A tleap script that builds the chain and sets N, CA, C and O, in Angstrom:
source leaprc.protein.ff14SB
mol = sequence {
  NMET PRO GLU SER PRO GLU THR ASP ARG LYS
  GLU ILE THR GLU ILE ALA LEU ARG ILE ALA
  LYS GLU ASN GLY ALA ILE GLY GLN MET GLN
  SER LYS GLU ASP PRO ILE GLY PHE GLY LEU
  VAL ALA VAL LEU VAL LEU ALA MET TYR ASP
  VAL ASN THR SER ASP PHE GLU ALA ILE ALA
  ALA LYS MET GLY GLU ILE PRO GLY VAL GLU
  SER ALA GLU VAL ALA LYS MET ASP LEU ALA
  LEU CGLY
}
set mol.1.N position { 98.631 95.962 83.541 }
set mol.1.CA position { 97.640 95.354 82.688 }
set mol.1.C position { 96.626 94.617 83.562 }
set mol.1.O position { 97.002 93.736 84.335 }
set mol.2.N position { 95.356 94.967 83.448 }
set mol.2.CA position { 94.319 94.263 84.209 }
set mol.2.C position { 94.214 92.804 83.772 }
set mol.2.O position { 94.588 92.447 82.655 }
set mol.3.N position { 93.697 91.968 84.676 }
set mol.3.CA position { 93.538 90.547 84.385 }
set mol.3.C position { 92.497 90.283 83.308 }
set mol.3.O position { 92.636 89.337 82.531 }
set mol.4.N position { 91.443 91.117 83.251 }
set mol.4.CA position { 90.377 90.891 82.281 }
set mol.4.C position { 89.683 92.220 81.964 }
set mol.4.O position { 89.885 93.212 82.666 }
set mol.5.N position { 88.867 92.236 80.908 }
set mol.5.CA position { 88.127 93.461 80.582 }
set mol.5.C position { 87.149 93.880 81.678 }
set mol.5.O position { 86.772 95.049 81.755 }
set mol.6.N position { 86.738 92.940 82.521 }
set mol.6.CA position { 85.780 93.247 83.578 }
set mol.6.C position { 86.434 93.811 84.842 }
set mol.6.O position { 85.725 94.242 85.751 }
set mol.7.N position { 87.747 93.818 84.919 }
set mol.7.CA position { 88.456 94.303 86.101 }
set mol.7.C position { 88.184 95.793 86.303 }
set mol.7.O position { 88.141 96.560 85.340 }
set mol.8.N position { 88.003 96.193 87.552 }
set mol.8.CA position { 87.725 97.595 87.900 }
set mol.8.C position { 88.991 98.431 87.728 }
set mol.8.O position { 89.848 98.458 88.611 }
set mol.9.N position { 89.103 99.108 86.593 }
set mol.9.CA position { 90.293 99.913 86.306 }
set mol.9.C position { 90.379 101.154 87.188 }
set mol.9.O position { 91.474 101.642 87.466 }
set mol.10.N position { 89.246 101.661 87.625 }
set mol.10.CA position { 89.270 102.839 88.500 }
set mol.10.C position { 89.968 102.507 89.818 }
set mol.10.O position { 90.788 103.289 90.298 }
set mol.11.N position { 89.653 101.371 90.396 }
set mol.11.CA position { 90.288 100.953 91.647 }
set mol.11.C position { 91.783 100.720 91.444 }
set mol.11.O position { 92.595 101.123 92.278 }
set mol.12.N position { 92.147 100.074 90.345 }
set mol.12.CA position { 93.565 99.854 90.036 }
set mol.12.C position { 94.286 101.191 89.935 }
set mol.12.O position { 95.378 101.348 90.479 }
set mol.13.N position { 93.691 102.146 89.250 }
set mol.13.CA position { 94.306 103.458 89.074 }
set mol.13.C position { 94.523 104.144 90.415 }
set mol.13.O position { 95.600 104.684 90.667 }
set mol.14.N position { 93.518 104.130 91.271 }
set mol.14.CA position { 93.637 104.776 92.582 }
set mol.14.C position { 94.760 104.166 93.409 }
set mol.14.O position { 95.548 104.887 94.021 }
set mol.15.N position { 94.833 102.853 93.428 }
set mol.15.CA position { 95.872 102.172 94.210 }
set mol.15.C position { 97.251 102.425 93.591 }
set mol.15.O position { 98.218 102.674 94.312 }
set mol.16.N position { 97.343 102.362 92.272 }
set mol.16.CA position { 98.627 102.576 91.599 }
set mol.16.C position { 99.156 103.990 91.835 }
set mol.16.O position { 100.353 104.171 92.057 }
set mol.17.N position { 98.286 104.981 91.791 }
set mol.17.CA position { 98.720 106.349 92.062 }
set mol.17.C position { 99.192 106.489 93.507 }
set mol.17.O position { 100.162 107.197 93.779 }
set mol.18.N position { 98.518 105.824 94.422 }
set mol.18.CA position { 98.942 105.863 95.825 }
set mol.18.C position { 100.320 105.214 95.986 }
set mol.18.O position { 101.180 105.747 96.688 }
set mol.19.N position { 100.528 104.074 95.341 }
set mol.19.CA position { 101.827 103.391 95.397 }
set mol.19.C position { 102.909 104.293 94.820 }
set mol.19.O position { 103.994 104.403 95.391 }
set mol.20.N position { 102.625 104.936 93.702 }
set mol.20.CA position { 103.610 105.832 93.090 }
set mol.20.C position { 104.002 106.940 94.061 }
set mol.20.O position { 105.188 107.223 94.236 }
set mol.21.N position { 103.024 107.561 94.686 }
set mol.21.CA position { 103.285 108.657 95.623 }
set mol.21.C position { 104.067 108.171 96.835 }
set mol.21.O position { 105.023 108.820 97.258 }
set mol.22.N position { 103.665 107.033 97.397 }
set mol.22.CA position { 104.336 106.473 98.574 }
set mol.22.C position { 105.780 106.075 98.284 }
set mol.22.O position { 106.586 105.947 99.206 }
set mol.23.N position { 106.110 105.881 97.016 }
set mol.23.CA position { 107.455 105.445 96.644 }
set mol.23.C position { 108.267 106.544 95.968 }
set mol.23.O position { 109.185 106.268 95.196 }
set mol.24.N position { 107.916 107.794 96.269 }
set mol.24.CA position { 108.771 108.903 95.875 }
set mol.24.C position { 108.413 109.675 94.630 }
set mol.24.O position { 109.237 110.449 94.143 }
set mol.25.N position { 107.216 109.499 94.090 }
set mol.25.CA position { 106.830 110.287 92.924 }
set mol.25.C position { 106.899 111.772 93.277 }
set mol.25.O position { 106.503 112.183 94.368 }
set mol.26.N position { 107.401 112.557 92.352 }
set mol.26.CA position { 107.598 113.990 92.559 }
set mol.26.C position { 106.545 114.760 91.765 }
set mol.26.O position { 106.344 114.503 90.578 }
set mol.27.N position { 105.881 115.696 92.422 }
set mol.27.CA position { 104.945 116.584 91.725 }
set mol.27.C position { 103.685 115.904 91.239 }
set mol.27.O position { 103.239 114.900 91.794 }
set mol.28.N position { 103.125 116.474 90.193 }
set mol.28.CA position { 101.858 116.024 89.607 }
set mol.28.C position { 102.020 114.654 88.974 }
set mol.28.O position { 103.025 114.377 88.318 }
set mol.29.N position { 101.035 113.806 89.169 }
set mol.29.CA position { 101.000 112.503 88.512 }
set mol.29.C position { 99.779 112.462 87.604 }
set mol.29.O position { 98.821 113.210 87.798 }
set mol.30.N position { 99.825 111.597 86.631 }
set mol.30.CA position { 98.700 111.423 85.720 }
set mol.30.C position { 98.447 109.929 85.529 }
set mol.30.O position { 99.322 109.091 85.745 }
set mol.31.N position { 97.239 109.636 85.123 }
set mol.31.CA position { 96.929 108.266 84.711 }
set mol.31.C position { 96.133 108.359 83.422 }
set mol.31.O position { 95.416 109.330 83.180 }
set mol.32.N position { 96.273 107.354 82.621 }
set mol.32.CA position { 95.462 107.280 81.401 }
set mol.32.C position { 95.260 105.818 81.054 }
set mol.32.O position { 95.941 104.936 81.575 }
set mol.33.N position { 94.327 105.586 80.177 }
set mol.33.CA position { 94.015 104.228 79.751 }
set mol.33.C position { 94.357 104.080 78.278 }
set mol.33.O position { 94.147 104.992 77.479 }
set mol.34.N position { 94.887 102.918 77.935 }
set mol.34.CA position { 95.318 102.637 76.573 }
set mol.34.C position { 94.664 101.341 76.104 }
set mol.34.O position { 95.034 100.262 76.569 }
set mol.35.N position { 93.686 101.431 75.176 }
set mol.35.CA position { 93.035 100.219 74.668 }
set mol.35.C position { 94.053 99.302 73.988 }
set mol.35.O position { 94.828 99.745 73.140 }
set mol.36.N position { 94.045 98.034 74.364 }
set mol.36.CA position { 94.992 97.058 73.823 }
set mol.36.C position { 94.329 96.192 72.755 }
set mol.36.O position { 94.884 96.006 71.672 }
set mol.37.N position { 93.170 95.676 73.052 }
set mol.37.CA position { 92.451 94.797 72.127 }
set mol.37.C position { 91.641 93.777 72.890 }
set mol.37.O position { 91.932 93.484 74.050 }
set mol.38.N position { 90.629 93.235 72.246 }
set mol.38.CA position { 89.755 92.229 72.845 }
set mol.38.C position { 89.134 92.725 74.152 }
set mol.38.O position { 88.867 91.933 75.056 }
set mol.39.N position { 88.907 94.029 74.248 }
set mol.39.CA position { 88.298 94.617 75.431 }
set mol.39.C position { 89.266 94.958 76.549 }
set mol.39.O position { 88.872 95.592 77.528 }
set mol.40.N position { 90.526 94.551 76.429 }
set mol.40.CA position { 91.513 94.876 77.451 }
set mol.40.C position { 91.979 96.323 77.316 }
set mol.40.O position { 92.212 96.815 76.212 }
set mol.41.N position { 92.110 96.989 78.453 }
set mol.41.CA position { 92.557 98.372 78.485 }
set mol.41.C position { 93.664 98.479 79.524 }
set mol.41.O position { 93.446 98.197 80.703 }
set mol.42.N position { 94.855 98.887 79.085 }
set mol.42.CA position { 95.983 99.052 80.001 }
set mol.42.C position { 95.809 100.337 80.799 }
set mol.42.O position { 95.337 101.347 80.277 }
set mol.43.N position { 96.195 100.286 82.064 }
set mol.43.CA position { 96.189 101.464 82.932 }
set mol.43.C position { 97.627 101.966 83.000 }
set mol.43.O position { 98.523 101.236 83.424 }
set mol.44.N position { 97.847 103.206 82.583 }
set mol.44.CA position { 99.182 103.798 82.603 }
set mol.44.C position { 99.261 104.848 83.697 }
set mol.44.O position { 98.374 105.692 83.822 }
set mol.45.N position { 100.317 104.796 84.485 }
set mol.45.CA position { 100.569 105.794 85.521 }
set mol.45.C position { 101.817 106.561 85.099 }
set mol.45.O position { 102.880 105.976 84.889 }
set mol.46.N position { 101.672 107.870 84.979 }
set mol.46.CA position { 102.777 108.730 84.575 }
set mol.46.C position { 103.233 109.526 85.784 }
set mol.46.O position { 102.457 110.287 86.362 }
set mol.47.N position { 104.497 109.350 86.168 }
set mol.47.CA position { 105.011 110.008 87.359 }
set mol.47.C position { 106.487 110.332 87.160 }
set mol.47.O position { 107.180 109.687 86.372 }
set mol.48.N position { 106.949 111.334 87.881 }
set mol.48.CA position { 108.362 111.710 87.852 }
set mol.48.C position { 109.017 111.231 89.147 }
set mol.48.O position { 108.419 111.282 90.222 }
set mol.49.N position { 110.259 110.766 89.018 }
set mol.49.CA position { 111.031 110.273 90.154 }
set mol.49.C position { 112.462 110.780 90.056 }
set mol.49.O position { 112.929 111.151 88.979 }
set mol.50.N position { 113.145 110.791 91.183 }
set mol.50.CA position { 114.584 111.033 91.196 }
set mol.50.C position { 115.240 109.728 90.752 }
set mol.50.O position { 115.141 108.711 91.440 }
set mol.51.N position { 115.895 109.760 89.627 }
set mol.51.CA position { 116.457 108.548 89.040 }
set mol.51.C position { 117.555 107.950 89.921 }
set mol.51.O position { 117.798 106.744 89.864 }
set mol.52.N position { 118.212 108.762 90.722 }
set mol.52.CA position { 119.313 108.271 91.551 }
set mol.52.C position { 118.851 107.565 92.823 }
set mol.52.O position { 119.611 106.791 93.405 }
set mol.53.N position { 117.633 107.815 93.260 }
set mol.53.CA position { 117.184 107.244 94.540 }
set mol.53.C position { 115.952 106.359 94.420 }
set mol.53.O position { 115.417 105.921 95.439 }
set mol.54.N position { 115.492 106.086 93.223 }
set mol.54.CA position { 114.259 105.312 93.045 }
set mol.54.C position { 114.559 103.920 92.496 }
set mol.54.O position { 115.435 103.746 91.648 }
set mol.55.N position { 113.820 102.938 92.994 }
set mol.55.CA position { 113.941 101.566 92.524 }
set mol.55.C position { 112.707 101.258 91.674 }
set mol.55.O position { 111.674 100.836 92.193 }
set mol.56.N position { 112.827 101.470 90.386 }
set mol.56.CA position { 111.690 101.364 89.477 }
set mol.56.C position { 111.137 99.946 89.388 }
set mol.56.O position { 109.924 99.757 89.297 }
set mol.57.N position { 112.002 98.968 89.413 }
set mol.57.CA position { 111.540 97.581 89.348 }
set mol.57.C position { 110.730 97.221 90.598 }
set mol.57.O position { 109.738 96.498 90.510 }
set mol.58.N position { 111.152 97.724 91.752 }
set mol.58.CA position { 110.410 97.454 92.992 }
set mol.58.C position { 109.043 98.125 92.957 }
set mol.58.O position { 108.056 97.552 93.418 }
set mol.59.N position { 108.981 99.337 92.414 }
set mol.59.CA position { 107.700 100.044 92.306 }
set mol.59.C position { 106.765 99.277 91.370 }
set mol.59.O position { 105.587 99.099 91.677 }
set mol.60.N position { 107.289 98.824 90.234 }
set mol.60.CA position { 106.473 98.045 89.296 }
set mol.60.C position { 106.011 96.744 89.948 }
set mol.60.O position { 104.879 96.313 89.730 }
set mol.61.N position { 106.873 96.115 90.745 }
set mol.61.CA position { 106.492 94.868 91.426 }
set mol.61.C position { 105.348 95.113 92.399 }
set mol.61.O position { 104.429 94.298 92.489 }
set mol.62.N position { 105.391 96.222 93.127 }
set mol.62.CA position { 104.304 96.555 94.054 }
set mol.62.C position { 102.998 96.774 93.296 }
set mol.62.O position { 101.934 96.351 93.748 }
set mol.63.N position { 103.082 97.436 92.144 }
set mol.63.CA position { 101.878 97.655 91.343 }
set mol.63.C position { 101.362 96.335 90.779 }
set mol.63.O position { 100.157 96.173 90.591 }
set mol.64.N position { 102.255 95.400 90.511 }
set mol.64.CA position { 101.851 94.087 90.030 }
set mol.64.C position { 101.105 93.266 91.064 }
set mol.64.O position { 100.449 92.281 90.724 }
set mol.65.N position { 101.200 93.668 92.340 }
set mol.65.CA position { 100.502 92.971 93.422 }
set mol.65.C position { 99.098 93.513 93.673 }
set mol.65.O position { 98.376 92.984 94.518 }
set mol.66.N position { 98.704 94.558 92.951 }
set mol.66.CA position { 97.363 95.118 93.110 }
set mol.66.C position { 96.348 94.062 92.669 }
set mol.66.O position { 96.506 93.461 91.607 }
set mol.67.N position { 95.308 93.831 93.475 }
set mol.67.CA position { 94.285 92.861 93.070 }
set mol.67.C position { 93.694 93.210 91.693 }
set mol.67.O position { 93.315 94.353 91.434 }
set mol.68.N position { 93.628 92.208 90.832 }
set mol.68.CA position { 93.080 92.413 89.494 }
set mol.68.C position { 94.123 92.784 88.454 }
set mol.68.O position { 93.787 92.947 87.281 }
set mol.69.N position { 95.390 92.921 88.859 }
set mol.69.CA position { 96.458 93.276 87.916 }
set mol.69.C position { 97.161 92.004 87.462 }
set mol.69.O position { 97.619 91.206 88.280 }
set mol.70.N position { 97.239 91.828 86.162 }
set mol.70.CA position { 97.928 90.678 85.577 }
set mol.70.C position { 99.438 90.905 85.569 }
set mol.70.O position { 100.206 90.006 85.913 }
set mol.71.N position { 99.860 92.103 85.177 }
set mol.71.CA position { 101.283 92.414 85.115 }
set mol.71.C position { 101.488 93.921 85.199 }
set mol.71.O position { 100.593 94.708 84.888 }
set mol.72.N position { 102.695 94.304 85.629 }
set mol.72.CA position { 103.062 95.721 85.696 }
set mol.72.C position { 104.522 95.843 85.291 }
set mol.72.O position { 105.343 94.991 85.631 }
set mol.73.N position { 104.837 96.895 84.570 }
set mol.73.CA position { 106.213 97.104 84.127 }
set mol.73.C position { 106.478 98.583 83.910 }
set mol.73.O position { 105.554 99.384 83.767 }
set mol.74.N position { 107.753 98.928 83.887 }
set mol.74.CA position { 108.169 100.277 83.519 }
set mol.74.C position { 108.154 100.303 81.995 }
set mol.74.O position { 108.973 99.651 81.346 }
set mol.75.N position { 107.226 101.054 81.436 }
set mol.75.CA position { 107.050 101.050 79.990 }
set mol.75.C position { 107.955 102.060 79.282 }
set mol.75.O position { 108.347 101.857 78.133 }
set mol.76.N position { 108.280 103.142 79.979 }
set mol.76.CA position { 109.066 104.191 79.349 }
set mol.76.C position { 109.748 105.014 80.425 }
set mol.76.O position { 109.182 105.249 81.492 }
set mol.77.N position { 110.964 105.450 80.139 }
set mol.77.CA position { 111.673 106.316 81.068 }
set mol.77.C position { 112.438 107.353 80.248 }
set mol.77.O position { 113.190 107.021 79.331 }
set mol.78.N position { 112.223 108.609 80.604 }
set mol.78.CA position { 112.950 109.704 79.971 }
set mol.78.C position { 113.690 110.465 81.058 }
set mol.78.O position { 113.217 110.559 82.191 }
set mol.79.N position { 114.837 111.001 80.715 }
set mol.79.CA position { 115.594 111.818 81.649 }
set mol.79.C position { 115.394 113.279 81.316 }
set mol.79.O position { 115.504 113.681 80.158 }
set mol.80.N position { 115.098 114.077 82.336 }
set mol.80.CA position { 114.952 115.521 82.143 }
set mol.80.C position { 116.333 116.163 82.242 }
set mol.80.O position { 117.094 115.884 83.169 }
set mol.81.N position { 116.635 116.993 81.312 }
set mol.81.CA position { 117.930 117.676 81.310 }
set mol.81.C position { 117.713 119.147 81.574 }
set mol.81.O position { 116.714 119.731 81.152 }
set mol.82.N position { 118.643 119.728 82.266 }
set mol.82.CA position { 118.565 121.174 82.445 }
set mol.82.C position { 118.576 121.641 83.815 }
set mol.82.O position { 118.513 122.847 84.057 }
savepdb mol mol.pdb
quit
């Protein structure tokens, strides 16, 4: 979540995708924006990881350190079967 509506979401997205890749993201990654309200727009990073070897809380903490980011969290996790 950016600190304010004026925060550069493009820069946040670029850094967040780099952090995801550096921390073991597998294959194609995506980003999208989700309007929250009062001009705030959440930046979502969608990535796949090996659930057995990834530290999701640590990855979210690194994303929370991006300049202009108010908070970062793992919003959703699904397991692929098959």
